[in-house]
Each structure stands twice: as C-alpha cells, then as structure tokens.
PDB file with SEQRES, HELIX, SHEET and CRYST1 records, atoms N, CA, C and O in Angstrom:
SEQRES   1 A   71  UNK UNK UNK UNK UNK UNK UNK UNK UNK UNK UNK UNK UNK          
SEQRES   2 A   71  UNK UNK UNK UNK UNK UNK UNK UNK UNK UNK UNK UNK UNK          
SEQRES   3 A   71  UNK UNK UNK UNK UNK UNK UNK UNK UNK UNK UNK UNK UNK          
SEQRES   4 A   71  UNK UNK UNK UNK UNK UNK UNK UNK UNK UNK UNK UNK UNK          
SEQRES   5 A   71  UNK UNK UNK UNK UNK UNK UNK UNK UNK UNK UNK UNK UNK          
SEQRES   6 A   71  UNK UNK UNK UNK UNK UNK                                      
HELIX    1 AA1 UNK A    9  UNK A   27  1                                  19    
HELIX    2 AA2 UNK A   32  UNK A   50  1                                  19    
HELIX    3 AA3 UNK A   55  UNK A   60  1                                   6    
HELIX    4 AA4 UNK A   68  UNK A   70  5                                   3    
CRYST1    1.000    1.000    1.000  90.00  90.00  90.00 P 1           1          
ATOM      1  N   UNK A   1      -3.867   9.816 -10.950  1.00  0.00           N  
ATOM      2  CA  UNK A   1      -2.781   9.708 -10.005  1.00  0.00           C  
ATOM      3  C   UNK A   1      -1.651   9.160 -10.839  1.00  0.00           C  
ATOM      4  O   UNK A   1      -1.811   8.150 -11.525  1.00  0.00           O  
ATOM      5  N   UNK A   2      -0.493   9.828 -10.785  1.00  0.00           N  
ATOM      6  CA  UNK A   2       0.659   9.365 -11.454  1.00  0.00           C  
ATOM      7  C   UNK A   2       1.443   8.594 -10.302  1.00  0.00           C  
ATOM      8  O   UNK A   2       1.350   8.835  -9.099  1.00  0.00           O  
ATOM      9  N   UNK A   3       2.242   7.605 -10.914  1.00  0.00           N  
ATOM     10  CA  UNK A   3       3.010   6.777 -10.001  1.00  0.00           C  
ATOM     11  C   UNK A   3       4.229   7.647  -9.424  1.00  0.00           C  
ATOM     12  O   UNK A   3       4.955   8.300 -10.174  1.00  0.00           O  
ATOM     13  N   UNK A   4       4.385   7.606  -8.128  1.00  0.00           N  
ATOM     14  CA  UNK A   4       5.539   8.236  -7.540  1.00  0.00           C  
ATOM     15  C   UNK A   4       6.263   7.480  -6.533  1.00  0.00           C  
ATOM     16  O   UNK A   4       7.150   7.977  -5.839  1.00  0.00           O  
ATOM     17  N   UNK A   5       5.837   6.156  -6.453  1.00  0.00           N  
ATOM     18  CA  UNK A   5       6.562   5.222  -5.585  1.00  0.00           C  
ATOM     19  C   UNK A   5       7.084   4.019  -6.488  1.00  0.00           C  
ATOM     20  O   UNK A   5       6.296   3.173  -6.912  1.00  0.00           O  
ATOM     21  N   UNK A   6       8.393   3.981  -6.752  1.00  0.00           N  
ATOM     22  CA  UNK A   6       9.076   2.948  -7.457  1.00  0.00           C  
ATOM     23  C   UNK A   6       8.859   1.588  -6.988  1.00  0.00           C  
ATOM     24  O   UNK A   6       8.282   1.334  -5.930  1.00  0.00           O  
ATOM     25  N   UNK A   7       9.378   0.623  -7.874  1.00  0.00           N  
ATOM     26  CA  UNK A   7       9.148  -0.790  -7.516  1.00  0.00           C  
ATOM     27  C   UNK A   7      10.328  -1.230  -6.753  1.00  0.00           C  
ATOM     28  O   UNK A   7      10.311  -2.365  -6.279  1.00  0.00           O  
ATOM     29  N   UNK A   8      11.401  -0.432  -6.568  1.00  0.00           N  
ATOM     30  CA  UNK A   8      12.600  -0.958  -5.846  1.00  0.00           C  
ATOM     31  C   UNK A   8      12.384  -0.963  -4.272  1.00  0.00           C  
ATOM     32  O   UNK A   8      11.421  -1.410  -3.649  1.00  0.00           O  
ATOM     33  N   UNK A   9      13.516  -0.359  -3.802  1.00  0.00           N  
ATOM     34  CA  UNK A   9      13.602  -0.423  -2.311  1.00  0.00           C  
ATOM     35  C   UNK A   9      12.478   0.410  -1.605  1.00  0.00           C  
ATOM     36  O   UNK A   9      12.182   0.149  -0.439  1.00  0.00           O  
ATOM     37  N   UNK A  10      11.848   1.410  -2.298  1.00  0.00           N  
ATOM     38  CA  UNK A  10      10.887   2.178  -1.647  1.00  0.00           C  
ATOM     39  C   UNK A  10       9.659   1.328  -1.575  1.00  0.00           C  
ATOM     40  O   UNK A  10       9.098   1.300  -0.479  1.00  0.00           O  
ATOM     41  N   UNK A  11       9.159   0.652  -2.524  1.00  0.00           N  
ATOM     42  CA  UNK A  11       7.937  -0.316  -2.430  1.00  0.00           C  
ATOM     43  C   UNK A  11       8.133  -1.289  -1.590  1.00  0.00           C  
ATOM     44  O   UNK A  11       7.198  -1.559  -0.838  1.00  0.00           O  
ATOM     45  N   UNK A  12       9.235  -1.975  -1.503  1.00  0.00           N  
ATOM     46  CA  UNK A  12       9.536  -3.158  -0.709  1.00  0.00           C  
ATOM     47  C   UNK A  12       9.636  -2.808   0.682  1.00  0.00           C  
ATOM     48  O   UNK A  12       9.167  -3.579   1.519  1.00  0.00           O  
ATOM     49  N   UNK A  13      10.265  -1.594   1.070  1.00  0.00           N  
ATOM     50  CA  UNK A  13      10.338  -1.082   2.346  1.00  0.00           C  
ATOM     51  C   UNK A  13       9.053  -0.783   2.944  1.00  0.00           C  
ATOM     52  O   UNK A  13       8.788  -1.100   4.103  1.00  0.00           O  
ATOM     53  N   UNK A  14       8.144  -0.097   2.071  1.00  0.00           N  
ATOM     54  CA  UNK A  14       6.785   0.249   2.519  1.00  0.00           C  
ATOM     55  C   UNK A  14       5.984  -1.115   2.877  1.00  0.00           C  
ATOM     56  O   UNK A  14       5.251  -1.195   3.863  1.00  0.00           O  
ATOM     57  N   UNK A  15       6.185  -2.085   2.046  1.00  0.00           N  
ATOM     58  CA  UNK A  15       5.412  -3.352   2.276  1.00  0.00           C  
ATOM     59  C   UNK A  15       5.979  -4.064   3.624  1.00  0.00           C  
ATOM     60  O   UNK A  15       5.180  -4.620   4.377  1.00  0.00           O  
ATOM     61  N   UNK A  16       7.206  -4.043   3.883  1.00  0.00           N  
ATOM     62  CA  UNK A  16       7.778  -4.621   5.069  1.00  0.00           C  
ATOM     63  C   UNK A  16       7.384  -3.884   6.266  1.00  0.00           C  
ATOM     64  O   UNK A  16       6.952  -4.445   7.273  1.00  0.00           O  
ATOM     65  N   UNK A  17       7.541  -2.576   6.143  1.00  0.00           N  
ATOM     66  CA  UNK A  17       7.192  -1.648   7.275  1.00  0.00           C  
ATOM     67  C   UNK A  17       5.563  -1.692   7.659  1.00  0.00           C  
ATOM     68  O   UNK A  17       5.068  -1.574   8.780  1.00  0.00           O  
ATOM     69  N   UNK A  18       4.907  -1.894   6.421  1.00  0.00           N  
ATOM     70  CA  UNK A  18       3.409  -1.905   6.667  1.00  0.00           C  
ATOM     71  C   UNK A  18       3.050  -3.274   7.439  1.00  0.00           C  
ATOM     72  O   UNK A  18       2.324  -3.247   8.434  1.00  0.00           O  
ATOM     73  N   UNK A  19       3.515  -4.300   7.007  1.00  0.00           N  
ATOM     74  CA  UNK A  19       3.324  -5.589   7.567  1.00  0.00           C  
ATOM     75  C   UNK A  19       3.805  -5.607   8.986  1.00  0.00           C  
ATOM     76  O   UNK A  19       3.123  -6.123   9.872  1.00  0.00           O  
ATOM     77  N   UNK A  20       4.953  -5.057   9.213  1.00  0.00           N  
ATOM     78  CA  UNK A  20       5.488  -5.075  10.829  1.00  0.00           C  
ATOM     79  C   UNK A  20       4.465  -4.176  11.521  1.00  0.00           C  
ATOM     80  O   UNK A  20       3.950  -4.627  12.545  1.00  0.00           O  
ATOM     81  N   UNK A  21       4.111  -2.982  11.104  1.00  0.00           N  
ATOM     82  CA  UNK A  21       3.121  -2.187  11.935  1.00  0.00           C  
ATOM     83  C   UNK A  21       1.755  -2.874  11.956  1.00  0.00           C  
ATOM     84  O   UNK A  21       1.039  -2.750  12.950  1.00  0.00           O  
ATOM     85  N   UNK A  22       1.372  -3.579  10.922  1.00  0.00           N  
ATOM     86  CA  UNK A  22       0.067  -4.174  11.159  1.00  0.00           C  
ATOM     87  C   UNK A  22      -0.006  -5.327  12.138  1.00  0.00           C  
ATOM     88  O   UNK A  22      -1.036  -5.582  12.762  1.00  0.00           O  
ATOM     89  N   UNK A  23       1.198  -6.065  12.263  1.00  0.00           N  
ATOM     90  CA  UNK A  23       1.457  -7.069  13.300  1.00  0.00           C  
ATOM     91  C   UNK A  23       1.497  -6.510  14.606  1.00  0.00           C  
ATOM     92  O   UNK A  23       0.907  -7.062  15.535  1.00  0.00           O  
ATOM     93  N   UNK A  24       2.212  -5.350  14.768  1.00  0.00           N  
ATOM     94  CA  UNK A  24       2.211  -4.637  16.149  1.00  0.00           C  
ATOM     95  C   UNK A  24       0.878  -3.991  16.420  1.00  0.00           C  
ATOM     96  O   UNK A  24       0.588  -3.779  17.598  1.00  0.00           O  
ATOM     97  N   UNK A  25       0.099  -3.679  15.543  1.00  0.00           N  
ATOM     98  CA  UNK A  25      -1.165  -3.063  15.856  1.00  0.00           C  
ATOM     99  C   UNK A  25      -2.222  -4.182  16.084  1.00  0.00           C  
ATOM    100  O   UNK A  25      -3.177  -3.907  16.810  1.00  0.00           O  
ATOM    101  N   UNK A  26      -2.147  -5.244  15.607  1.00  0.00           N  
ATOM    102  CA  UNK A  26      -3.084  -6.366  15.875  1.00  0.00           C  
ATOM    103  C   UNK A  26      -2.694  -7.120  17.140  1.00  0.00           C  
ATOM    104  O   UNK A  26      -3.586  -7.453  17.921  1.00  0.00           O  
ATOM    105  N   UNK A  27      -1.510  -7.390  17.376  1.00  0.00           N  
ATOM    106  CA  UNK A  27      -1.144  -8.318  18.516  1.00  0.00           C  
ATOM    107  C   UNK A  27      -0.087  -7.635  19.442  1.00  0.00           C  
ATOM    108  O   UNK A  27       0.443  -8.289  20.340  1.00  0.00           O  
ATOM    109  N   UNK A  28       0.205  -6.405  19.242  1.00  0.00           N  
ATOM    110  CA  UNK A  28       1.258  -5.842  20.011  1.00  0.00           C  
ATOM    111  C   UNK A  28       0.762  -5.468  21.421  1.00  0.00           C  
ATOM    112  O   UNK A  28      -0.433  -5.515  21.714  1.00  0.00           O  
ATOM    113  N   UNK A  29       1.757  -5.081  22.309  1.00  0.00           N  
ATOM    114  CA  UNK A  29       1.455  -4.793  23.643  1.00  0.00           C  
ATOM    115  C   UNK A  29       0.979  -3.418  23.849  1.00  0.00           C  
ATOM    116  O   UNK A  29       1.474  -2.761  24.764  1.00  0.00           O  
ATOM    117  N   UNK A  30       0.098  -2.929  23.118  1.00  0.00           N  
ATOM    118  CA  UNK A  30      -0.374  -1.547  23.210  1.00  0.00           C  
ATOM    119  C   UNK A  30      -1.868  -1.461  23.719  1.00  0.00           C  
ATOM    120  O   UNK A  30      -2.635  -2.424  23.696  1.00  0.00           O  
ATOM    121  N   UNK A  31      -2.178  -0.269  24.158  1.00  0.00           N  
ATOM    122  CA  UNK A  31      -3.640  -0.038  24.613  1.00  0.00           C  
ATOM    123  C   UNK A  31      -4.526  -0.068  23.330  1.00  0.00           C  
ATOM    124  O   UNK A  31      -4.017  -0.126  22.211  1.00  0.00           O  
ATOM    125  N   UNK A  32      -5.788  -0.028  23.523  1.00  0.00           N  
ATOM    126  CA  UNK A  32      -6.735  -0.069  22.339  1.00  0.00           C  
ATOM    127  C   UNK A  32      -6.518   1.113  21.395  1.00  0.00           C  
ATOM    128  O   UNK A  32      -6.512   0.932  20.178  1.00  0.00           O  
ATOM    129  N   UNK A  33      -6.325   2.421  21.983  1.00  0.00           N  
ATOM    130  CA  UNK A  33      -6.107   3.466  21.111  1.00  0.00           C  
ATOM    131  C   UNK A  33      -4.839   3.355  20.281  1.00  0.00           C  
ATOM    132  O   UNK A  33      -4.823   3.685  19.095  1.00  0.00           O  
ATOM    133  N   UNK A  34      -3.804   2.897  20.907  1.00  0.00           N  
ATOM    134  CA  UNK A  34      -2.478   2.694  20.169  1.00  0.00           C  
ATOM    135  C   UNK A  34      -2.607   1.625  19.131  1.00  0.00           C  
ATOM    136  O   UNK A  34      -1.983   1.672  18.071  1.00  0.00           O  
ATOM    137  N   UNK A  35      -3.418   0.670  19.452  1.00  0.00           N  
ATOM    138  CA  UNK A  35      -3.607  -0.385  18.430  1.00  0.00           C  
ATOM    139  C   UNK A  35      -4.240   0.148  17.120  1.00  0.00           C  
ATOM    140  O   UNK A  35      -3.856  -0.082  15.974  1.00  0.00           O  
ATOM    141  N   UNK A  36      -5.320   0.931  17.531  1.00  0.00           N  
ATOM    142  CA  UNK A  36      -6.074   1.511  16.418  1.00  0.00           C  
ATOM    143  C   UNK A  36      -5.273   2.392  15.550  1.00  0.00           C  
ATOM    144  O   UNK A  36      -5.334   2.229  14.332  1.00  0.00           O  
ATOM    145  N   UNK A  37      -4.443   3.414  16.117  1.00  0.00           N  
ATOM    146  CA  UNK A  37      -3.661   4.258  15.436  1.00  0.00           C  
ATOM    147  C   UNK A  37      -2.618   3.510  14.658  1.00  0.00           C  
ATOM    148  O   UNK A  37      -2.411   3.854  13.494  1.00  0.00           O  
ATOM    149  N   UNK A  38      -1.952   2.535  15.183  1.00  0.00           N  
ATOM    150  CA  UNK A  38      -0.879   1.833  14.408  1.00  0.00           C  
ATOM    151  C   UNK A  38      -1.405   1.049  13.341  1.00  0.00           C  
ATOM    152  O   UNK A  38      -0.744   0.907  12.312  1.00  0.00           O  
ATOM    153  N   UNK A  39      -2.642   0.470  13.495  1.00  0.00           N  
ATOM    154  CA  UNK A  39      -3.292  -0.385  12.448  1.00  0.00           C  
ATOM    155  C   UNK A  39      -3.660   0.614  11.290  1.00  0.00           C  
ATOM    156  O   UNK A  39      -3.434   0.286  10.125  1.00  0.00           O  
ATOM    157  N   UNK A  40      -4.223   1.824  11.595  1.00  0.00           N  
ATOM    158  CA  UNK A  40      -4.554   2.744  10.455  1.00  0.00           C  
ATOM    159  C   UNK A  40      -3.251   3.174   9.816  1.00  0.00           C  
ATOM    160  O   UNK A  40      -3.238   3.186   8.585  1.00  0.00           O  
ATOM    161  N   UNK A  41      -2.228   3.506  10.419  1.00  0.00           N  
ATOM    162  CA  UNK A  41      -0.977   3.901   9.788  1.00  0.00           C  
ATOM    163  C   UNK A  41      -0.529   2.761   8.843  1.00  0.00           C  
ATOM    164  O   UNK A  41      -0.159   3.019   7.698  1.00  0.00           O  
ATOM    165  N   UNK A  42      -0.567   1.412   9.361  1.00  0.00           N  
ATOM    166  CA  UNK A  42      -0.129   0.266   8.641  1.00  0.00           C  
ATOM    167  C   UNK A  42      -0.879   0.129   7.371  1.00  0.00           C  
ATOM    168  O   UNK A  42      -0.317  -0.132   6.307  1.00  0.00           O  
ATOM    169  N   UNK A  43      -2.212   0.315   7.498  1.00  0.00           N  
ATOM    170  CA  UNK A  43      -3.109   0.269   6.204  1.00  0.00           C  
ATOM    171  C   UNK A  43      -2.666   1.321   5.290  1.00  0.00           C  
ATOM    172  O   UNK A  43      -2.562   0.999   4.106  1.00  0.00           O  
ATOM    173  N   UNK A  44      -2.411   2.422   5.599  1.00  0.00           N  
ATOM    174  CA  UNK A  44      -2.075   3.589   4.767  1.00  0.00           C  
ATOM    175  C   UNK A  44      -0.683   3.324   4.039  1.00  0.00           C  
ATOM    176  O   UNK A  44      -0.489   3.552   2.845  1.00  0.00           O  
ATOM    177  N   UNK A  45       0.268   2.804   4.937  1.00  0.00           N  
ATOM    178  CA  UNK A  45       1.624   2.535   4.331  1.00  0.00           C  
ATOM    179  C   UNK A  45       1.377   1.451   3.257  1.00  0.00           C  
ATOM    180  O   UNK A  45       1.818   1.615   2.119  1.00  0.00           O  
ATOM    181  N   UNK A  46       0.662   0.319   3.609  1.00  0.00           N  
ATOM    182  CA  UNK A  46       0.532  -0.764   2.672  1.00  0.00           C  
ATOM    183  C   UNK A  46      -0.295  -0.254   1.377  1.00  0.00           C  
ATOM    184  O   UNK A  46      -0.015  -0.661   0.250  1.00  0.00           O  
ATOM    185  N   UNK A  47      -1.210   0.561   1.600  1.00  0.00           N  
ATOM    186  CA  UNK A  47      -2.082   1.049   0.449  1.00  0.00           C  
ATOM    187  C   UNK A  47      -1.115   1.808  -0.514  1.00  0.00           C  
ATOM    188  O   UNK A  47      -1.211   1.621  -1.727  1.00  0.00           O  
ATOM    189  N   UNK A  48      -0.225   2.625  -0.019  1.00  0.00           N  
ATOM    190  CA  UNK A  48       0.616   3.420  -0.911  1.00  0.00           C  
ATOM    191  C   UNK A  48       1.675   2.526  -1.457  1.00  0.00           C  
ATOM    192  O   UNK A  48       2.324   2.968  -2.405  1.00  0.00           O  
ATOM    193  N   UNK A  49       1.934   1.406  -1.030  1.00  0.00           N  
ATOM    194  CA  UNK A  49       2.865   0.414  -1.788  1.00  0.00           C  
ATOM    195  C   UNK A  49       2.062  -0.269  -2.820  1.00  0.00           C  
ATOM    196  O   UNK A  49       2.528  -0.515  -3.933  1.00  0.00           O  
ATOM    197  N   UNK A  50       0.855  -0.582  -2.463  1.00  0.00           N  
ATOM    198  CA  UNK A  50       0.026  -1.298  -3.541  1.00  0.00           C  
ATOM    199  C   UNK A  50      -0.321  -0.450  -4.624  1.00  0.00           C  
ATOM    200  O   UNK A  50      -0.096  -0.872  -5.758  1.00  0.00           O  
ATOM    201  N   UNK A  51      -0.902   0.830  -4.455  1.00  0.00           N  
ATOM    202  CA  UNK A  51      -1.293   1.633  -5.550  1.00  0.00           C  
ATOM    203  C   UNK A  51      -0.158   2.460  -6.216  1.00  0.00           C  
ATOM    204  O   UNK A  51      -0.338   3.049  -7.282  1.00  0.00           O  
ATOM    205  N   UNK A  52       1.068   2.480  -5.512  1.00  0.00           N  
ATOM    206  CA  UNK A  52       2.238   3.105  -6.006  1.00  0.00           C  
ATOM    207  C   UNK A  52       2.007   4.761  -6.093  1.00  0.00           C  
ATOM    208  O   UNK A  52       2.555   5.474  -6.934  1.00  0.00           O  
ATOM    209  N   UNK A  53       1.221   5.163  -5.206  1.00  0.00           N  
ATOM    210  CA  UNK A  53       1.059   6.635  -5.116  1.00  0.00           C  
ATOM    211  C   UNK A  53       1.150   7.172  -3.685  1.00  0.00           C  
ATOM    212  O   UNK A  53       0.415   6.621  -2.865  1.00  0.00           O  
ATOM    213  N   UNK A  54       1.885   8.096  -3.292  1.00  0.00           N  
ATOM    214  CA  UNK A  54       1.893   8.638  -1.878  1.00  0.00           C  
ATOM    215  C   UNK A  54       1.791  10.020  -2.070  1.00  0.00           C  
ATOM    216  O   UNK A  54       2.575  10.718  -2.712  1.00  0.00           O  
ATOM    217  N   UNK A  55       0.506  10.475  -1.317  1.00  0.00           N  
ATOM    218  CA  UNK A  55       0.299  11.994  -1.304  1.00  0.00           C  
ATOM    219  C   UNK A  55       1.349  12.746  -0.668  1.00  0.00           C  
ATOM    220  O   UNK A  55       1.497  13.891  -1.095  1.00  0.00           O  
ATOM    221  N   UNK A  56       2.143  12.345   0.295  1.00  0.00           N  
ATOM    222  CA  UNK A  56       3.218  13.064   0.820  1.00  0.00           C  
ATOM    223  C   UNK A  56       4.213  13.388  -0.280  1.00  0.00           C  
ATOM    224  O   UNK A  56       4.645  14.529  -0.445  1.00  0.00           O  
ATOM    225  N   UNK A  57       4.590  12.263  -1.089  1.00  0.00           N  
ATOM    226  CA  UNK A  57       5.578  12.536  -2.155  1.00  0.00           C  
ATOM    227  C   UNK A  57       4.929  13.495  -3.172  1.00  0.00           C  
ATOM    228  O   UNK A  57       5.668  14.293  -3.748  1.00  0.00           O  
ATOM    229  N   UNK A  58       3.753  13.486  -3.412  1.00  0.00           N  
ATOM    230  CA  UNK A  58       3.157  14.431  -4.317  1.00  0.00           C  
ATOM    231  C   UNK A  58       3.277  15.889  -3.895  1.00  0.00           C  
ATOM    232  O   UNK A  58       3.622  16.770  -4.681  1.00  0.00           O  
ATOM    233  N   UNK A  59       2.960  16.113  -2.551  1.00  0.00           N  
ATOM    234  CA  UNK A  59       3.069  17.424  -2.066  1.00  0.00           C  
ATOM    235  C   UNK A  59       4.422  18.090  -2.193  1.00  0.00           C  
ATOM    236  O   UNK A  59       4.567  19.267  -2.523  1.00  0.00           O  
ATOM    237  N   UNK A  60       5.514  17.155  -1.872  1.00  0.00           N  
ATOM    238  CA  UNK A  60       6.800  17.718  -1.986  1.00  0.00           C  
ATOM    239  C   UNK A  60       7.553  17.489  -3.382  1.00  0.00           C  
ATOM    240  O   UNK A  60       8.726  17.834  -3.527  1.00  0.00           O  
ATOM    241  N   UNK A  61       6.875  16.942  -4.301  1.00  0.00           N  
ATOM    242  CA  UNK A  61       7.295  16.667  -5.540  1.00  0.00           C  
ATOM    243  C   UNK A  61       8.432  15.566  -5.818  1.00  0.00           C  
ATOM    244  O   UNK A  61       9.221  15.589  -6.763  1.00  0.00           O  
ATOM    245  N   UNK A  62       8.359  14.654  -4.864  1.00  0.00           N  
ATOM    246  CA  UNK A  62       9.297  13.624  -4.853  1.00  0.00           C  
ATOM    247  C   UNK A  62       8.750  12.476  -5.641  1.00  0.00           C  
ATOM    248  O   UNK A  62       7.551  12.205  -5.587  1.00  0.00           O  
ATOM    249  N   UNK A  63       9.661  11.740  -6.428  1.00  0.00           N  
ATOM    250  CA  UNK A  63       9.265  10.454  -7.084  1.00  0.00           C  
ATOM    251  C   UNK A  63      10.351   9.575  -7.178  1.00  0.00           C  
ATOM    252  O   UNK A  63      11.450   9.950  -7.589  1.00  0.00           O  
ATOM    253  N   UNK A  64      10.078   8.270  -6.773  1.00  0.00           N  
ATOM    254  CA  UNK A  64      11.274   7.301  -6.976  1.00  0.00           C  
ATOM    255  C   UNK A  64      10.870   6.344  -8.133  1.00  0.00           C  
ATOM    256  O   UNK A  64      11.469   5.271  -8.206  1.00  0.00           O  
ATOM    257  N   UNK A  65       9.984   6.617  -8.968  1.00  0.00           N  
ATOM    258  CA  UNK A  65       9.488   5.934 -10.094  1.00  0.00           C  
ATOM    259  C   UNK A  65      10.540   6.344 -11.236  1.00  0.00           C  
ATOM    260  O   UNK A  65      10.885   7.507 -11.446  1.00  0.00           O  
ATOM    261  N   UNK A  66      10.965   5.311 -11.887  1.00  0.00           N  
ATOM    262  CA  UNK A  66      11.753   5.506 -13.210  1.00  0.00           C  
ATOM    263  C   UNK A  66      10.841   5.966 -14.246  1.00  0.00           C  
ATOM    264  O   UNK A  66       9.646   5.752 -14.046  1.00  0.00           O  
ATOM    265  N   UNK A  67      11.188   6.565 -15.327  1.00  0.00           N  
ATOM    266  CA  UNK A  67      10.363   7.060 -16.411  1.00  0.00           C  
ATOM    267  C   UNK A  67       9.532   6.005 -16.983  1.00  0.00           C  
ATOM    268  O   UNK A  67       8.336   6.213 -17.186  1.00  0.00           O  
ATOM    269  N   UNK A  68      10.102   4.847 -17.267  1.00  0.00           N  
ATOM    270  CA  UNK A  68       9.391   3.677 -17.866  1.00  0.00           C  
ATOM    271  C   UNK A  68       8.231   3.195 -16.910  1.00  0.00           C  
ATOM    272  O   UNK A  68       7.200   2.737 -17.401  1.00  0.00           O  
ATOM    273  N   UNK A  69       8.374   3.284 -15.736  1.00  0.00           N  
ATOM    274  CA  UNK A  69       7.440   2.798 -14.593  1.00  0.00           C  
ATOM    275  C   UNK A  69       6.232   3.758 -14.608  1.00  0.00           C  
ATOM    276  O   UNK A  69       5.154   3.262 -14.282  1.00  0.00           O  
ATOM    277  N   UNK A  70       6.262   5.017 -14.930  1.00  0.00           N  
ATOM    278  CA  UNK A  70       5.167   5.861 -14.794  1.00  0.00           C  
ATOM    279  C   UNK A  70       4.013   5.695 -15.680  1.00  0.00           C  
ATOM    280  O   UNK A  70       2.922   6.226 -15.467  1.00  0.00           O  
ATOM    281  N   UNK A  71       4.308   4.873 -16.772  1.00  0.00           N  
ATOM    282  CA  UNK A  71       3.152   4.673 -17.840  1.00  0.00           C  
ATOM    283  C   UNK A  71       2.195   3.744 -17.337  1.00  0.00           C  
ATOM    284  O   UNK A  71       1.211   3.445 -18.013  1.00  0.00           O  
TER     285      UNK A  71                                                      
END                                                                             
C-alpha cells in the first residue's frame, strides 16, 4: 500500500473528524443502530489517518502525499 494521505490538513482533518464521530457514536443521542454505524465509520476514518492509505483515494487516483512522504 502506497501512501496516499498526506501529513497536512488531510490527515489532521481525518483525525479530528474521526474523533468527533467516535464521540458521537459512543455518547451521542442516537439509537443503537445509529451508534454502531457512526462508530464503524469513525474507526475507518481514524484507521485511514493512522495508516495513511485511503482505498477511496486509490480508486480515484487521488493522492495528497508529497513525493518525499511516499517513501
């Protein structure tokens, strides 16, 4: 897996959004099904920030990594 999520705003944004979704999924005013769905989405978003690979970006050929970050 090649890096396709950069260390800048993309990775920081994914981390912030993932944490916010995780909080909403764990303590938010949703039903049980909604909590599970939001929590799963949060885990996926956080995982893409951690491993710096997004399958959606790979499908569409998008990369926010700089050349020196890909190594």
